N, C-alpha and C positions, 0 to 999 in steps of 0.2 A: 794373665791378670785382668785384662779387659773383659774376657768372657765371664770371669767370676763377678766382676763389678757390675756388669750390665743388669743381671736379674735383680740385684739388690736395690737398684736405683729407684724404681717405683715405690718400693716399701719405704725407703729413706725419705723420699719426697712427701709421701703420705704422712709419715710421722712428723716431719717438719711443718707441714700444713696444719696438722692437728694441734701441734704445740702453739703455732701462731694463732690459731683460732681461739684457743683457750686464753692466751695472753690478751688478745683483743677483747674477748668477752669479759674477762676479769677487769681490764682497764675501764671498759665502758660502764660496767655495773658500778665499780667504785666511784667513777667520776659522777655519774648521775645521782647516786645515793648520797654522795658528799654534798650535792646541791639540794638535797631534800628540804633543808631548813629554809633556803631561799625560795624554793617553789611554794612551800607552805605559806610563806609570807605574801607571795604573789597571788595565792588562791582567792577567788571571789566567793567561794562556798565553804570556806573554813578548812580545817584539817582534822577529820575524825575518821574512825574505821568504817562506820556505816552511816549513810546520809538520809536526810528527809527527802522523800520523793517529790515533795512540793517544789524543790529547787530544779527539778528535771521533768518538765511537763510531758516530754515525749514518752516517759515510762507509762503514764496513764493511757496514752494513745495505744501503746502496745498491749497493755492489760485489757483495754476495751475490745481489742481485736484478737485476743489470745485463742479463741476457738477456731478462727480461720487459720491462724498460724499452726495450731495443733492438727488441723485437717491436712495441711501440706506436709507436716512432719510425719503423720501416719502413713502417707503414701511413700515417702522417702524410706521409712523404716521397713517397708516390704522388701527392700534390697539391702538390708543391714550389712550383709557380709561384704558388700562392695564399698562400704563406708570405711575410710582408713582409720587406723588407730592414731591417736595424737602423736605418738612417738614416730610413726611412719611419716607424718607430715613434717616434723621437725625433730632432728636428733638432739637439739638443745633441751628438749623436754624429757629426756630419758630418765632423769633422776626422780621425776614425779609421775611419769606415765610409763609404767613398766610392762604392760601387756595390752591385749586387744579388748579388754573390758572397758577401756576408755576410748571411745571413738568420736570423731569430729567431722561434721558435714559443713564445710567452709562455704560461707556466703560472701563475705568481704575479707580481703586481706590487704593490710597496709593502705587502707583508704580506697581501695579499688574493688568493685564487684567482681566476683568470679562468675562470669556470664553463664557457663554451662550449668552450674549448680543453681544459680538464681532462676533459671528457667523452670526448675522443679519446685520452686517456692516463690512465685511471682508476687503474691500478696505480702509475704514476709519481707521480700527484698524491697518492695515499694515502701512499706512502713519503716524499714531501716534507713531508707534514703532520706527520711525526714529528721533523723538524728543529727544534730549539728556536729560537724567535725568527726564523723564516724571513722574509726580506724580498722577494727577487726570485728567480725561477727560470725558465729557458727552455732549449730545445734551441738551441744555438749552432751554426749550419751554415756552415762556412767553405769556400768553393769553391777549386778548384785555383789555384795561383799567385797567392795573395793574401797581402798583407803588412799587418798592423795596426801602424802606426807607434808609436814609444815614447810612452807616456802614463802618467798616474797616476790612480788612483781619488780620489774626493772626500774620503771620511771613513775614518779609521782605526778608527772605532767599528764598522765593518762588515767582515766577512771574506768570502772567496770560495772556492768549491770547484769543481773540474771532475771529472766522471766520464767517462772515455773510452768512447764508444759505437761510433763508426766512425773508424778510424785508418788512414791510407794504409799500404800495404805498406812503402813507403820511409819509415818513421817517423822516421828520423834527420834527414830533411829536412822534418819537420813538428814544430815545437817552439815553446815559449814561453820567453822569457828574463824572469826576475824578478830585478831587481838584478843580481848577478853569478852567478846560478844559471840553468842552462838545463835544461828538463824536456821530454822527449818523451812524448807520451801513449801509453797502453797500453789496449787494449780491456778493459773490466771493472775497471779500476783508477782510483782517484781520488787527489787531493791537495788540500790547503788552502793558500791563500797570502794575503798581505796586498797588495791591489792598489794601495795608496798608494805602494808601491815602484815605481820606474820599470820598466815591462815592455812587451814587444812580442811579436808572434806572426808566425810564418812558416808558410805552407803551400806549399813549393816542390815540389809533386808534381802529378800529373795526376788526383788523386782528392780526393773530399770528406773533410773532417774534421768530425765532429760530436761534441760533448760536451754532457752535461747540466751547465749552469752554474747555480749558485745562490749567493745571498748570505744571510748571517745575522749577527745581532748578535754582536760580540766579547764573550766572557765578561769582565766587568769588575766592579770594586768599585762601591760605591754611587754615588760622585760621577761616575764615568765613565758609569754608566747614566743618571744624571740629565742629564748633558750631552747624551747621545745622544737622550734624549726631547725635549729642547729643540731639538736640531738637526732632528729629524724633523718637529716641529711647524712650524718655520720653513720647511722644505722643502715642506710641503704647501700653502703659500701662493704658491709660485713656479710659473712655466711648466715648469720641469724636471719637476715632479710632475704638473701639470694637463694638459699636452699629451699625454703617453702615456695618461693615464687617459681623456681625452676620446676618443682614437682607438681604444681597446680594443674597444668594442662594434662599430664598423664593421669592424675587422680580423677580429674573431671571426665576424661575419656573412658576410664575404667567403669565409672558409675553409669555413664551413658550406655556403654556396652551391656551392662547388667540389665538395665531397663529394657533395652531393645530385645535381649534374649527372652526376657519375661513376656514382652508383648508378642513376639514371634510364636512363643509356646502357646499363648492364649488363643491367638488367631489360628493356629494349626490344630487346636483341640477339637 
């Protein structure tokens, strides 16, 4: 009986861990979403799907430097196949990131720079360091004919911005819907939105769409900030935080290896 039970144990443990992860994730989402009304009342910038950029001066700074950011992106895209898919970075995204047409080049994760990747985009990383209370930042590369289905972000304590870097010529067929508002990206222009509103993305063109996506803390009153700190502390104990953090060194090393192979090839030509 022991011989039979032994081989089944890893599978059993894995299933239990998977169930626990789902329960923790569901509890966390329900808790923070139930607090959305309180957080909205604590907000210093109101509670709307899409915001006025005037409330976030760092967006203008990024817009003013978009061509420098685009130049760094173009070099990174020379090694596109070494850039991980979104779902590879985090299995929690598998419902909205189904294949390799959505890739992410991570620059900041959970408030910390990813040093190896930032070396390939130093100007972008420096500009991002000026964003108050930055949480996450990456180049979001959406391939042709890809649809990100309707979904909601986890916490209203965090806000999101997109800076358009590569936008298909047929930009009216490459859009994001946030609640009842639809926005088409423009190269060199950005916007800020609340991703806890239902939103979805379409790229119904034959070209890539690339934006600099970054998340930052919502400006809030004291008790809103206190709740946010509690939320982040709890998040750091979950697989939602630990899995991407664990994968980051390997993903960075893989990209570095791809760049080195390319350089060695050019030097040997």
